[in-house]
C-alpha positions in Angstrom: 43.5 3.4 26.2 41.5 1.2 28.6 38.6 3.7 28.5 38.5 3.6 24.7 38.6 -0.2 24.7 35.9 -0.4 27.3 33.8 2.1 25.2 34.2 0.1 22.0 33.3 -3.2 23.8 30.1 -1.6 25.3 29.2 0.0 21.9 29.7 -3.4 20.1 27.4 -5.0 22.7 24.6 -2.4 22.4 24.8 -1.9 18.6 22.6 -4.9 17.7 19.9 -3.5 20.0 19.9 -0.2 18.2 20.0 -1.7 14.7 17.1 -4.1 15.3 14.9 -4.2 12.3 11.2 -3.4 12.6 8.5 -5.6 11.0 5.1 -4.3 10.0 1.9 -5.8 8.8 -0.1 -3.8 6.2 -3.8 -4.5 5.5 -5.5 -2.6 2.7 -9.0 -2.6 1.1 -9.5 -0.8 -2.2 -13.0 0.3 -2.9 -15.0 2.2 -5.4 -17.6 4.9 -4.5 -20.5 4.0 -6.9 -22.5 7.1 -6.2 -19.8 9.8 -6.1 -20.8 12.9 -8.0 -19.5 13.0 -11.6 -16.3 15.0 -11.2 -14.6 15.2 -14.6 -12.0 12.5 -15.0 -8.8 12.7 -17.0 -7.4 10.7 -19.8 -5.8 7.5 -18.4 -2.1 7.8 -17.7 -0.5 4.9 -15.8 1.4 5.8 -12.5 5.2 5.5 -12.4 6.0 1.8 -12.3 9.8 2.0 -12.1 10.0 0.7 -8.5 6.9 -1.5 -8.7 7.1 -5.1 -7.8 4.5 -7.4 -9.4 2.5 -9.4 -6.8 3.6 -12.6 -8.7 7.4 -11.7 -8.5 8.5 -13.9 -5.5 12.2 -13.0 -6.0 11.4 -9.3 -6.1 9.2 -9.5 -3.0 11.8 -11.5 -1.1 14.5 -9.0 -2.0 12.2 -6.2 -0.7 11.6 -8.1 2.6 7.9 -8.4 1.7 5.7 -11.4 2.4 2.2 -11.4 0.9 -0.6 -12.9 3.0 -3.7 -14.6 1.6 -6.7 -12.3 1.2 -8.6 -14.4 3.8 -6.0 -13.5 6.4 -6.8 -9.8 6.3 -7.4 -8.0 9.6 -10.0 -5.9 7.9 -12.6 -8.6 7.4 -15.4 -6.7 9.2 -14.6 -3.5 7.2 -14.8 -5.6 4.0 -18.2 -7.0 5.1 -19.5 -3.5 5.9 -18.4 -2.2 2.5 -19.9 -5.2 0.8 -23.3 -4.5 2.4 -23.2 -0.8 1.5 -25.3 0.6 -1.4 -22.7 3.3 -2.0 -19.3 1.5 -1.8 -18.1 -1.6 -3.6 -15.0 -3.3 -2.2 -12.9 -4.5 -5.1 -9.6 -5.8 -3.7 -7.9 -6.6 -0.4 -4.2 -6.9 0.1 -2.2 -7.8 3.2 1.6 -8.1 3.6 4.4 -8.3 6.1 7.3 -6.0 5.5 10.6 -6.2 7.4 12.6 -3.0 7.9 10.9 -0.7 5.3 13.3 1.9 4.0 12.9 5.6 4.5 13.5 6.6 0.9 12.8 4.9 -2.4 10.7 2.2 -0.8 9.5 -0.6 -3.0 5.9 -0.4 -4.1 3.5 -3.2 -5.0 1.8 -3.1 -8.4 -1.9 -3.6 -7.8 -4.2 -4.4 -10.8 -7.9 -5.2 -10.4 -10.0 -6.2 -13.4 -9.2 -7.1 -17.0 -6.9 -4.5 -18.7 -8.2 -2.5 -21.6 -5.0 -1.9 -23.5 -2.3 -1.1 -21.0 -4.4 -0.1 -18.0 -6.7 -2.2 -15.8 -9.9 -0.7 -14.4 -8.0 -0.2 -11.1 -4.2 0.0 -11.6 -1.4 1.5 -9.6 1.0 1.1 -6.7 1.0 0.9 -2.9 4.1 1.0 -0.7 5.2 1.4 2.9 8.2 3.5 4.0 9.4 4.1 7.6 11.5 7.1 8.7 10.6 9.0 11.8 7.0 8.1 10.9 5.3 5.3 8.8 4.0 6.5 5.4 1.7 4.7 3.0 2.4 5.8 -0.6 -0.6 5.4 -2.9 -0.7 6.1 -6.6 -3.7 4.4 -8.2 -6.2 5.0 -11.0 -9.8 4.1 -11.4 -10.5 4.0 -15.1 -13.9 3.5 -16.6 -15.4 3.7 -20.1 -17.6 6.7 -21.0 -20.7 6.6 -23.2 -18.7 7.8 -26.2 -16.2 4.9 -26.1 -13.4 6.8 -24.5 -11.9 6.1 -21.1 -11.7 8.5 -18.1 -9.5 8.0 -15.0 -9.8 9.2 -11.5 -6.5 9.3 -9.6 -5.8 8.7 -5.9 -2.3 10.0 -5.2 -1.2 10.4 -1.6 1.7 9.8 0.6 0.1 9.7 4.0 1.7 9.7 7.4 0.2 6.7 9.2 -0.4 6.2 12.9 0.2 2.6 13.8 -2.8 0.4 14.8 -5.3 3.0 13.5 -7.7 2.6 10.5 -7.0 5.2 7.9 -9.3 6.3 5.0 -7.8 7.7 1.8 -10.0 8.7 -1.1 -10.5 10.5 -4.4 -13.8 11.2 -6.1 -14.3 7.6 -7.1 -11.6 5.5 -5.5 -10.9 4.9 -1.8 -8.6 2.9 0.4 -8.9 1.7 4.0 -5.6 0.8 5.5 -4.2 -0.3 8.9 -0.5 -0.8 9.7 0.5 -2.8 12.8 3.8 -3.8 14.3 4.4 -7.5 13.6 6.2 -10.1 15.6 8.4 -10.8 12.7 
């Protein structure tokens, strides 16, 4: 009986160390490839928004343990500048956030919209989210939609759930839309 009591006491002492939540910082730049070859786009169809949190929803962000950072606080300032100076790429949005203890499954995603919507879809519209199981994953489902010469709209989709190595700059892209992302461990 003494052995069991001692084991339970030791387990109770060590449990908070095992269950310690991890906090991550995510920095993302969304950009358009202006000179990408004209791959045929698709009719616009908005990504799944059921788990999406609007960037203006402070209660939803708080519940998801997400704190948005001002765009000026991005850790990707030099990358933004390089894209801005490029003739081929046009940076269109930057987003940085701190997320405590991202879940492994059904992680919340942030609804990112850039530009004035035409109907129900903005020129760049979709979701970004961080999940953490054995590895960190960035889940991206975004559309770049543009008008065609005949008055219709065509979309180019960037859909990827990428395993992310911490502290490394990652590049995700589709024929017209790209993302630079870095995830770092945060002090909390």
